[in-house]
C-alpha positions in Angstrom: 13.6 -18.4 -23.3 13.0 -15.4 -21.0 10.8 -12.5 -22.4 12.5 -9.1 -22.5 11.2 -5.6 -22.6 11.0 -5.7 -26.3 9.0 -9.0 -26.5 5.7 -8.9 -28.4 2.7 -9.4 -26.1 -1.1 -9.4 -26.4 -2.3 -5.9 -25.6 1.3 -4.6 -25.2 1.8 -0.9 -24.6 3.1 -0.2 -28.0 -0.4 -0.6 -29.4 -1.9 1.7 -26.9 -2.8 5.4 -27.2 -1.7 7.8 -24.4 -4.6 8.7 -22.1 -5.6 12.2 -21.0 -5.3 13.0 -17.3 -7.9 15.0 -15.4 -8.6 16.3 -11.9 -11.9 16.0 -10.1 -12.6 19.3 -8.3 -16.0 20.2 -6.7 -17.7 17.7 -8.9 -16.2 18.9 -12.2 -13.5 17.2 -14.3 -10.7 19.7 -15.1 -7.6 19.5 -17.2 -5.5 21.7 -14.9 -3.2 24.6 -15.7 0.0 23.6 -13.9 3.2 22.1 -15.3 2.9 19.3 -17.7 2.9 15.7 -16.4 4.0 12.9 -18.6 3.3 9.4 -17.3 5.8 6.9 -18.8 5.8 3.1 -19.2 8.6 1.8 -16.9 9.2 -1.2 -19.3 9.7 1.2 -22.2 10.3 4.6 -20.9 10.1 6.2 -24.3 6.4 5.3 -24.4 3.8 7.7 -22.9 1.0 6.2 -20.8 -0.9 9.4 -20.1 -0.3 13.1 -20.2 -1.9 16.1 -18.4 -1.1 19.1 -16.3 -0.6 19.3 -12.5 -3.0 20.9 -10.1 -2.2 24.2 -8.6 -2.9 25.9 -5.3 -6.2 27.4 -6.5 -7.4 23.9 -7.4 -6.5 22.7 -3.9 -8.4 25.6 -2.2 -11.4 25.0 -4.3 -11.4 21.2 -3.6 -11.1 21.7 0.2 -13.8 24.4 0.1 -16.1 22.0 -1.8 -15.4 19.2 0.6 -16.2 21.3 3.6 -19.4 22.5 1.9 -20.5 19.0 1.1 -19.6 17.5 4.4 -22.8 18.3 6.4 -25.0 16.8 3.7 -22.9 13.7 3.2 -22.6 13.1 7.0 -26.3 13.4 7.3 -26.9 11.0 4.4 -28.2 7.7 5.8 -25.4 5.2 6.1 -27.2 2.7 3.9 -27.4 5.3 1.1 -23.7 5.9 1.4 -23.2 2.1 1.3 -25.2 1.8 -1.9 -22.9 4.3 -3.7 -19.8 2.3 -2.6 -21.4 -0.9 -3.7 -22.2 0.6 -7.2 -18.6 1.8 -7.3 -17.4 -1.7 -6.7 -19.6 -2.9 -9.6 -18.0 -0.3 -11.9 -14.5 -1.3 -10.8 -15.2 -5.0 -11.3 -16.7 -4.4 -14.7 -13.5 -2.6 -15.8 -11.0 -5.0 -14.0 -9.4 -6.4 -17.2 -9.0 -3.0 -18.9 -7.9 -1.1 -15.7 -5.6 -4.0 -14.6 -3.8 -3.8 -17.9 -3.5 0.0 -17.6 -2.1 -0.5 -14.1 0.5 -2.9 -15.5 1.3 -0.5 -18.3 1.7 2.4 -15.9 3.2 0.9 -12.8 5.0 -2.3 -13.9 3.1 -5.1 -12.2 2.4 -8.1 -14.3 -1.0 -8.2 -16.0 -2.3 -10.9 -13.6 -1.1 -8.8 -10.6 -2.7 -5.6 -12.1 -6.1 -7.2 -12.6 -5.9 -8.8 -9.2 -5.2 -5.4 -7.6 -8.2 -3.8 -9.3 -10.5 -6.6 -8.1 -9.1 -6.2 -4.6 -10.1 -2.5 -4.7 -13.7 -3.6 -5.6 -13.6 -6.1 -2.7 -12.6 -3.3 -0.3 -15.4 -1.0 -1.5 -17.9 -3.9 -1.0 -16.6 -4.5 2.5 -17.1 -0.8 3.5 -20.5 -0.7 1.8 -21.5 -3.5 4.2 -20.1 -1.4 7.1 -22.9 1.0 6.6 -25.4 -1.6 8.0 -23.3 -2.5 11.1 -23.8 -1.0 14.5 -22.6 2.7 14.8 -22.3 2.8 18.6 -22.4 1.0 21.8 -24.6 1.0 25.0 -23.0 0.6 28.4 -24.6 -0.1 31.7 -24.7 2.9 34.1 -23.9 2.7 37.8 -27.0 4.8 38.4 -30.5 3.6 38.1 -32.7 5.0 35.3 -29.7 6.0 33.1 -28.0 4.5 30.0 -24.6 5.4 28.6 -24.3 5.6 24.8 -21.1 5.9 22.9 -21.8 7.1 19.3 -19.4 7.4 16.4 -19.5 10.5 14.2 -17.4 11.3 11.0 -14.3 13.3 11.6 -14.8 15.8 8.8 -12.7 16.5 5.7 -9.9 14.0 5.2 -6.7 14.5 3.2 -5.7 11.2 1.6 -2.1 10.9 0.3 -1.2 7.6 -1.4 1.9 5.9 -2.9 2.7 4.5 -6.3 3.0 0.8 -5.5 -0.7 -0.1 -5.2 -2.2 2.7 -7.2 -5.9 1.6 -6.8 -5.9 -0.8 -3.8 -4.3 1.5 -1.2 -6.5 4.5 -2.2 -9.5 2.1 -1.9 -8.7 1.1 1.6 -8.4 4.7 2.7 -11.2 6.3 0.6 -13.8 3.6 1.1 -13.9 3.7 4.9 -13.6 7.5 4.9 -16.7 7.8 2.7 -18.6 4.9 4.4 -18.3 6.7 7.8 -19.5 10.0 6.4 -16.4 12.0 5.7 -15.5 14.0 2.6 -12.1 13.4 0.9 -9.5 15.4 -0.9 -7.1 12.9 -2.5 -3.6 13.4 -3.9 -2.1 10.2 -5.4 1.5 9.6 -6.4 2.3 11.5 -9.6 4.0 8.4 -10.9 0.7 6.5 -11.2 -2.0 9.2 -12.1 -4.0 7.1 -14.6 -5.3 4.6 -12.1 -6.2 7.4 -9.8 -8.4 8.9 -12.5 -10.0 5.5 -13.0 -11.0 5.1 -9.4 -12.4 8.6 -9.3 -14.4 7.8 -12.5 -15.9 4.8 -10.7 -17.1 6.8 -7.8 -18.5 9.5 -10.1 -20.4 6.9 -12.2 -21.7 5.4 -8.9 -23.3 8.7 -8.0 -20.9 10.3 -5.4 -22.3 13.8 -4.7 -20.3 16.8 -5.9 -17.5 17.8 -3.5 -17.6 14.6 -1.5 -14.5 13.4 -3.3 -11.9 15.5 -5.1 -8.8 14.2 -6.9 -5.8 16.4 -7.4 -2.8 15.2 -9.3 0.4 16.9 -8.2 3.9 16.6 -6.8 5.1 16.4 -3.2 4.7 20.1 -2.6 1.0 19.9 -3.4 0.7 17.0 -0.9 2.5 19.1 1.8 0.1 22.0 1.2 -2.9 19.6 1.4 -1.7 18.1 4.7 -1.4 21.6 6.3 -4.4 23.2 4.7 -6.6 24.9 7.3 -9.7 23.3 5.9 -8.5 19.7 6.5 -9.6 17.9 9.7 -7.5 14.7 9.4 -4.7 13.1 7.3 -4.1 9.6 6.2 -0.8 8.7 4.4 1.0 5.8 3.0 4.6 6.3 1.7 8.2 6.5 2.7 9.3 6.8 6.3 11.2 10.1 5.7 8.1 11.8 4.1 5.9 10.3 6.8 8.0 11.7 9.7 7.7 15.2 8.2 4.0 14.8 7.8 3.6 13.6 11.4 5.6 16.6 12.6 3.4 19.0 10.6 0.2 17.4 11.9 1.6 17.5 15.5 2.1 21.3 15.2 -1.5 21.6 14.0 -3.0 19.2 16.5 -4.4 17.3 13.5 -5.3 13.6 13.7 -2.9 11.6 11.4 -2.6 8.0 10.3 0.5 6.8 8.6 1.8 3.5 7.1 5.4 3.9 6.2 8.4 1.7 5.6 9.2 -2.0 6.2 12.2 -4.3 6.2 10.3 -7.5 6.6 12.0 -10.8 7.6 11.1 -14.4 6.8 12.5 -17.0 9.1 13.0 -20.6 7.9 13.6 -23.0 10.8 15.1 -26.4 10.6 11.8 -28.3 10.7 10.1 -26.2 8.0 8.5 -27.6 4.9 11.3 -26.4 2.5 9.2 -26.6 -0.7 6.5 -24.5 0.8 9.0 -22.0 2.3 10.8 -21.6 -1.0 7.6 -20.9 -2.8 6.4 -18.4 -0.2 9.7 -16.5 0.2 10.1 -16.3 -3.6 6.6 -14.7 -3.8 7.2 -12.4 -0.9 10.5 -11.2 -2.2 9.9 -10.9 -6.0 6.2 -10.6 -6.7 5.4 -7.0 -7.8 9.2 -6.6 -8.2 9.5 -6.3 -4.4 7.7 -3.0 -4.4 5.4 -3.8 -1.5 5.7 -2.4 2.0 5.2 -6.0 3.2 7.7 -7.5 0.7 10.2 -10.0 2.1 13.5 -8.2 2.1 15.4 -10.1 4.8 15.7 -13.9 5.2 17.1 -15.8 8.1 17.7 -19.5 7.6 18.6 -22.0 10.4 22.0 -23.6 9.7 21.0 -27.3 9.3 18.8 -26.5 6.3 20.5 -23.3 5.0 22.5 -24.8 2.1 19.6 -26.9 0.8 17.1 -24.1 1.1 19.3 -21.4 -0.5 20.2 -23.7 -3.4 16.5 -24.2 -4.1 15.6 -20.5 -3.6 18.5 -19.3 -5.8 17.6 -21.7 -8.6 14.0 -20.5 -8.6 14.9 -16.8 -8.4 17.4 -17.1 -11.3 14.8 -18.8 -13.4 12.1 -16.1 -13.0 10.9 -14.6 -16.3 11.6 -10.9 -16.2 10.2 -8.7 -18.9 7.2 -6.8 -20.3 4.5 -7.0 -17.7 1.8 -7.2 -20.4 3.3 -10.4 -21.7 1.4 -13.3 -20.1 4.6 -15.3 -19.8 6.3 -12.6 -17.6 6.6 -13.4 -13.9 8.3 -10.1 -12.8 8.0 -6.8 -14.4 10.1 -3.6 -14.0 10.2 -1.3 -11.0 8.3 1.9 -11.3 10.8 4.2 -12.9 14.4 4.5 -14.1 15.2 6.6 -11.0 14.0 3.8 -8.8 16.0 1.3 -10.8 19.1 3.3 -10.5 18.7 3.9 -6.7 18.3 0.1 -6.2 21.2 -0.8 -8.4 23.4 1.8 -6.6 22.7 0.1 -3.3 23.4 -3.3 -4.8 26.7 -2.1 -6.4 27.7 -0.7 -3.0 27.1 -4.0 -1.3 29.1 -5.8 -4.0 32.1 -3.6 -3.2 32.0 -4.5 0.5 33.6 -7.6 2.0 31.4 -10.2 3.6 28.7 -10.2 0.9 28.1 -13.1 -1.5 25.7 -12.7 -4.4 23.9 -16.0 -4.9 22.0 -14.7 -7.9 21.4 -11.4 -9.6 23.0 -8.1 -8.6 24.1 -7.1 -12.1 22.8 -4.7 -14.7 20.9 -6.3 -17.6 22.9 -6.3 -20.8 20.1 -7.0 -23.3 17.2 -4.9 -24.4 15.9 -4.7 -20.9 18.7 -2.3 -20.1 16.7 0.6 -21.5 13.8 -0.2 -19.1 13.4 0.0 -15.3 14.3 -3.7 -14.8 16.2 -5.0 -11.8 17.5 -8.5 -11.6 15.9 -10.7 -8.9 18.8 -10.6 -6.4 19.7 -12.8 -3.4 22.7 -11.8 -1.5 24.1 -13.5 1.6 25.6 -11.4 4.3 28.2 -12.4 6.9 27.0 -9.8 9.4 26.0 -6.2 9.6 25.4 -4.4 6.2 23.2 -1.5 5.0 21.3 -4.1 2.9 20.1 -5.5 6.3 18.9 -2.2 7.6 17.8 0.0 4.7 14.6 -0.4 2.8 15.3 -0.7 -1.0 11.8 -1.2 -2.3 12.9 -3.6 -5.0 13.6 -7.3 -5.8 16.6 -7.6 -3.4 16.7 -10.3 -0.7 19.4 -10.1 2.0 20.2 -13.4 3.8 21.8 -14.3 7.1 22.2 -17.7 8.8 21.2 -18.5 12.4 22.4 -21.4 14.6 19.1 -21.9 16.5 15.5 -20.6 16.9 16.4 -18.0 19.4 19.1 -16.4 17.2 16.8 -16.5 14.2 13.9 -14.7 15.9 16.4 -12.2 17.4 17.6 -11.4 13.9 14.1 -11.1 12.6 13.3 -8.5 15.3 16.6 -6.7 14.7 15.1 -3.7 12.7 13.9 -0.2 13.3 10.9 -1.3 11.2 8.0 -3.5 12.4 5.5 -4.1 9.7 5.4 -7.7 8.8 7.3 -11.0 9.3 6.9 -14.7 8.4 8.1 -17.8 10.3 8.2 -21.2 8.6 7.9 -24.0 11.2 5.7 -26.7 12.5 7.0 -26.3 16.1 4.3 -24.8 18.3 7.0 -23.6 20.7 8.7 -21.7 18.0 5.3 -20.2 16.9 4.6 -19.1 20.4 8.1 -17.6 20.7 7.7 -15.7 17.5 4.3 -14.2 18.6 6.0 -13.1 21.9 9.4 -11.9 20.5 9.0 -10.5 17.0 7.6 -7.0 17.3 5.5 -6.5 14.1 2.0 -5.5 13.2 1.4 -8.5 10.9 2.9 -12.0 11.6 2.5 -14.9 9.1 3.1 -18.5 10.0 4.0 -20.7 7.0 3.0 -18.0 4.4 4.7 -15.0 2.8 5.1 -11.7 4.6 2.9 -9.9 2.0 -0.9 -9.9 2.1 -3.6 -8.0 3.8 -7.3 -8.9 4.0 -9.8 -6.0 4.1 -11.7 -7.3 7.2 -8.8 -7.3 9.6 -6.5 -4.6 11.0 -3.4 -3.7 9.0 -0.4 -1.7 10.0 3.0 -1.8 11.7 4.8 -0.8 14.8 8.1 1.0 15.5 9.1 3.1 12.5 6.6 1.4 10.2 3.5 3.2 11.3 2.0 6.0 13.4 -1.6 6.4 14.5 -4.6 4.0 14.3 -4.5 0.8 12.2 -6.1 0.6 8.8 -8.7 -1.7 7.3 -11.4 -3.8 9.0 -13.3 -2.3 11.9 -10.0 -0.7 13.0 -10.5 2.0 10.4 -13.4 3.3 12.3 -11.1 4.4 15.1 -9.4 6.9 12.8 -12.3 8.0 10.5 -14.7 8.7 13.3 -14.7 10.4 16.7 -16.8 9.4 19.6 -19.3 11.2 21.8 -20.2 9.6 25.2 -23.9 10.4 25.9 -25.3 10.0 29.5 -29.0 9.4 28.8 -31.6 9.6 31.5 -35.2 10.7 31.9 -36.0 14.4 32.5 -36.4 13.6 36.1 -32.8 12.6 36.4 -31.3 9.4 37.6 -32.5 7.8 40.8 -29.8 7.9 43.5 
C-alpha cells in the first residue's frame, strides 16, 4: 500500500517544533524586523517548519559594509588557514547530517535519504575546497627574453553576492560559498525564502568552524532583496542559480554595471534510449533522473527519446515502474518520492499537465491527474509520463516537477537531433553500447554535461559543472573551474633589476 501525506512516520513533522529563523550580519545573529516569514511543510502545508522576519535594506547595507571591511584581512589570511576553517565546517555538517537532512526533507520535500545525502554532499564540497587551499595558486611561463620569468598569479575578486534556489538548499550554496571563501573572497548570501532553515544551518556550521566576523553574511529575504544585493555598489561579483527568466534580468543588471556574473539557469534535459541499449539499466536510470527529488533538479530528465524498435517494450517497463512509485510523506522511510516544494509549484505544474491533456496528440501513459486521497491537501504531483506525437509546450518549457515528455525516433540520427532540439543545454544522457553513437552524441548534442548509460542528474565536486545555450552564462562551477570566476589574474614579468638581456 502506498504511504500518503497523512501516514505515520518515524520523526514525522507532526512531532516537530517550529524553528526560529535568524540572519547573520557582520558576525552577529539577528532576528530581523521585516515582514513575517512562515516556512511551511509542503507535505502538510498547515504545519510550520520555521518562522522569522525578513531582512531589510539596512541589513543588506550593513552586511555588505562588513564584507568589504573583512575582505583585506580574509584575503591576506594564509590559504591553509582558510582551508582549515572549511574543513572544520565540513566536520560540523557531517556531524549534523541526520538531523539537518530530516529538516531538509521537512522543509523542501525530498525524501529523508535524499535530504541526508544532500547534507553529506555539502560536507564533501567543503572538504574539496579546503584541499584547494594547498594546491598551486599560479603558473610560471617561459619568457622569450633571457633573464626573465613570467608569473600568472590568482587573487580573490572581492565581495561576492551569492543567490541560491530552493531545490538544493544546502548543496548548491556549498558549491558557491566554499570556493568563494577558499580563494579569499567575502560573501553576502541570499537563499531562496522557501528554504530558509537549511540556510541558517549552513551558516551555523561556518560560525562554529570559526569564520571571522563579516566574511559571511546570511540575509533571508524575497526576490526584491536579491535584486538589491545584485546591484549593490559594494558588491564585486555575483553568482546565481535559479530560473532562466530571473537569471536573464540579473545578467542584464550586471552588464550595465560591468560586474562579473556567473549563472546556472534552466534545463530541459533529454535521455536517449537507442535500440541496442540495456533496457533494464535504462529504465532504472531514466526513472531516477525523472522522478528522484520529485523532478526538482536543474539536471532532471524531463524529455525522453526512444528508438522505435524498443519503444513499446521500454515504455511499458518505465510506465509500470513509475506508476508503482510510493509517493507520500518524505519523512516516511517507505516513501520513494515526496511533494514538490509548495502548493503554488504543484498548481503550476498541474496547470501545464492539464493543458497538455486538452490538446490532441498527447497520450498519458501514467499520472497526469490530481490526487483524490489525503495527499490532495499537500504539494503532491503524480509521477507523469506523457507521449507526444510532435511539437508541444511540454517538450519546450521547463516544468521543474515529475513530468516526463516522450517522443519516438526512427534512428540514431533523429534521436540525437531531438535531444539537441532545445533552447536549453545543461545535461543529456544516451543509453547505448555503440561507440559510433557515443561519438555522434559527443559531437552533436550541445550540452555542458553528457552522461553515457547513466541518468542526466549528477555532479561531482571535482569536475566542471554548467550548461550552454540558455542554461548558463559565465564561467563554469565546481572543480578547478570555479577558480576562473572567484579569482582574477595578474601577469607579472619578473626580471632582475638590471633588466632582461637582449
